[in-house]
C-alpha positions as a printed Julia matrix, in Angstrom:
211×3 Matrix{Float64}:
 264.36  -25.6   84.61
 265.64  -23.3   87.48
 265.25  -19.65  87.68
 267.07  -17.91  85.45
 267.4   -20.71  82.99
 269.64  -22.75  85.01
 268.72  -26.36  85.74
 267.87  -27.04  89.14
 270.24  -29.97  89.51
 273.04  -28.09  88.39
 272.83  -25.44  90.98
 272.38  -28.04  93.77
 275.71  -29.2   93.45
 277.13  -25.84  93.02
 277.86  -24.88  96.68
 280.0   -28.81  97.25
 281.64  -27.79  93.88
 282.61  -24.56  94.99
 283.89  -25.7   98.54
 285.85  -29.25  96.48
 287.28  -26.55  94.17
 289.24  -24.26  97.15
 290.18  -27.46  99.16
 291.49  -28.54  95.63
 293.38  -25.46  95.02
 294.91  -26.02  98.55
 296.44  -29.25  97.73
 293.73  -31.51  98.36
 293.56  -34.42  95.54
 290.62  -36.06  96.97
 288.62  -32.72  97.2
 289.38  -32.51  93.35
 288.3   -35.94  92.53
 284.87  -34.66  94.4
 284.71  -31.68  91.51
 285.74  -34.0   88.94
 282.83  -35.95  89.62
 280.46  -33.36  89.46
 281.92  -31.48  86.37
 282.73  -34.33  84.58
 279.01  -35.79  83.21
 277.91  -32.65  82.05
 281.52  -31.8   80.68
 281.61  -34.92  78.64
 278.03  -34.76  77.57
 278.93  -31.68  75.79
 281.74  -32.53  74.02
 279.58  -35.53  72.9
 277.29  -32.99  71.09
 280.59  -31.51  69.21
 283.14  -34.28  68.85
 281.17  -37.36  68.74
 283.26  -40.6   70.25
 286.35  -38.66  70.82
 284.7   -36.72  73.54
 286.52  -38.52  76.13
 290.03  -38.4   74.45
 288.94  -34.5   74.45
 287.69  -34.66  77.92
 291.37  -36.31  79.29
 293.1   -33.22  77.62
 290.7   -30.56  78.96
 291.51  -32.04  82.29
 295.12  -31.87  82.18
 295.0   -28.36  81.41
 292.27  -27.96  84.14
 294.56  -29.75  86.67
 297.51  -27.67  85.37
 295.87  -24.24  85.48
 293.75  -24.92  88.71
 295.64  -22.07  90.78
 294.83  -19.22  88.51
 291.27  -20.09  88.63
 288.83  -17.27  90.94
 285.4   -18.01  91.5
 282.67  -20.13  93.26
 281.22  -23.74  91.87
 279.17  -21.87  89.17
 282.2   -20.2   87.89
 284.39  -23.13  87.88
 281.85  -25.07  85.17
 282.02  -22.09  83.38
 285.73  -22.21  83.22
 286.09  -25.98  82.6
 283.68  -25.65  79.68
 285.55  -23.05  78.23
 288.53  -24.72  78.66
 286.85  -28.2   76.81
 285.19  -25.76  74.22
 288.94  -25.1   73.05
 290.36  -28.44  72.92
 287.59  -29.4   71.43
 287.79  -26.96  68.13
 291.5   -27.59  68.11
 290.48  -31.73  68.19
 288.24  -30.65  64.94
 291.19  -28.15  63.27
 293.01  -31.29  63.54
 290.7   -33.8   61.8
 290.06  -30.63  59.34
 286.49  -30.16  60.66
 285.73  -26.73  60.79
 282.58  -26.01  62.48
 280.7   -23.4   60.63
 279.06  -20.11  62.9
 275.77  -19.6   61.82
 274.65  -16.01  61.46
 272.61  -14.86  64.39
 270.71  -11.67  64.86
 272.24  -10.46  67.53
 270.03   -7.3   68.78
 266.9    -9.64  68.16
 264.72   -9.93  71.34
 262.78  -13.0   71.62
 260.07  -14.3   74.31
 261.74  -17.63  76.06
 259.16  -20.59  77.03
 257.84  -20.33  80.56
 257.81  -22.32  83.05
 256.32  -26.03  82.31
 256.26  -26.2   78.73
 256.94  -28.88  75.91
 260.57  -27.21  76.1
 261.17  -28.23  79.4
 260.19  -32.04  78.49
 262.6   -31.67  76.24
 265.11  -30.81  78.41
 264.25  -33.75  80.64
 265.11  -36.18  77.62
 268.55  -34.89  76.9
 270.56  -37.03  79.1
 269.55  -40.01  76.51
 272.24  -40.62  73.66
 269.34  -40.29  71.1
 268.86  -36.57  72.33
 272.86  -35.69  72.02
 272.63  -37.16  68.62
 269.71  -35.23  67.37
 271.68  -31.78  69.56
 274.69  -33.06  67.08
 272.14  -32.41  64.15
 271.27  -28.68  65.03
 273.11  -26.01  63.72
 276.4   -25.32  66.03
 275.06  -22.15  67.28
 271.77  -23.77  68.67
 273.6   -27.05  69.4
 276.38  -25.18  71.91
 273.61  -23.03  73.49
 271.56  -26.15  74.46
 274.44  -28.4   75.61
 275.89  -25.22  77.84
 272.88  -24.45  78.82
 271.5   -27.82  79.56
 273.63  -30.23  79.99
 276.56  -27.87  81.58
 274.06  -26.36  83.44
 275.17  -22.78  82.99
 273.12  -19.48  83.06
 272.93  -17.39  80.15
 275.86  -14.9   80.68
 278.04  -17.62  81.83
 277.32  -19.64  78.74
 277.73  -16.69  76.41
 281.17  -16.13  77.49
 281.99  -19.48  76.96
 280.99  -18.96  73.35
 282.02  -15.03  72.93
 278.78  -14.1   72.2
 276.08  -11.7   73.5
 273.91  -13.15  76.32
 270.49  -12.32  74.2
 272.26  -14.38  71.08
 272.59  -17.36  72.82
 269.12  -17.38  74.48
 267.85  -17.11  71.17
 269.95  -19.79  70.08
 269.2   -22.13  72.83
 265.39  -21.24  72.25
 265.57  -22.45  68.81
 267.87  -25.48  69.34
 265.19  -26.42  72.23
 261.96  -25.71  70.04
 263.33  -28.05  67.52
 264.86  -30.5   69.56
 260.9   -30.96  71.1
 259.73  -31.61  67.95
 261.85  -34.07  66.85
 261.71  -35.84  70.46
 258.24  -35.97  69.77
 256.58  -33.48  72.18
 253.27  -31.99  70.78
 253.7   -28.14  70.35
 251.07  -25.92  68.18
 253.95  -23.48  68.53
 256.49  -25.34  66.67
 254.34  -26.36  63.36
 256.32  -23.99  61.56
 259.5   -25.49  62.22
 260.66  -27.73  59.23
 263.62  -30.47  59.75
 266.11  -31.72  56.95
 267.98  -35.16  57.07
 270.87  -35.63  59.45
 273.84  -33.23  60.06
 276.71  -32.65  61.5
 277.34  -29.86  63.93
 278.05  -26.81  62.23
 275.89  -27.11  59.37
 273.53  -24.28  59.55
 269.72  -24.47  58.37
């Protein structure tokens, strides 16, 4: 994970993404395709963690809105990822409401201060495994606040403040949720960590079910 919690692979594309978005706003369809290519994998992974097999349909709806409102966007590459994640999240929640499956918000200690894992910890090893289908399925079993925090920070590549804006929460609450989610994932993915000894896992859950 890069400085400030943002994955290095996401940072590497931010300059290219920002330039592509600027050209796309000027009517360059090829540039829009470049922006799509950069953003779509992370966005689709995030949506898979929320709506499962319906992710591609929800992503299509989100991109229609993104294309329609592109002229209103102001910001750089990192900002565009946050903006598109917000749109995708709204479309995903609309989809869940249509299915009458309403995620339940977990209660977070808004002001709690926790030490985040340092560099080269077992949590980082868990992050490296999040590209697999199995890991995404495990993420869906986390409480909603943890699942979305992990997906936005790791799969979409947002930093803490950006993820907090997408979720409408305080940055500290998102950091706490991501820390807890990664700790649970490290255990489930078979990454040994003595600090995880007190974490217990129940049976399969759907996104939004709290522990």
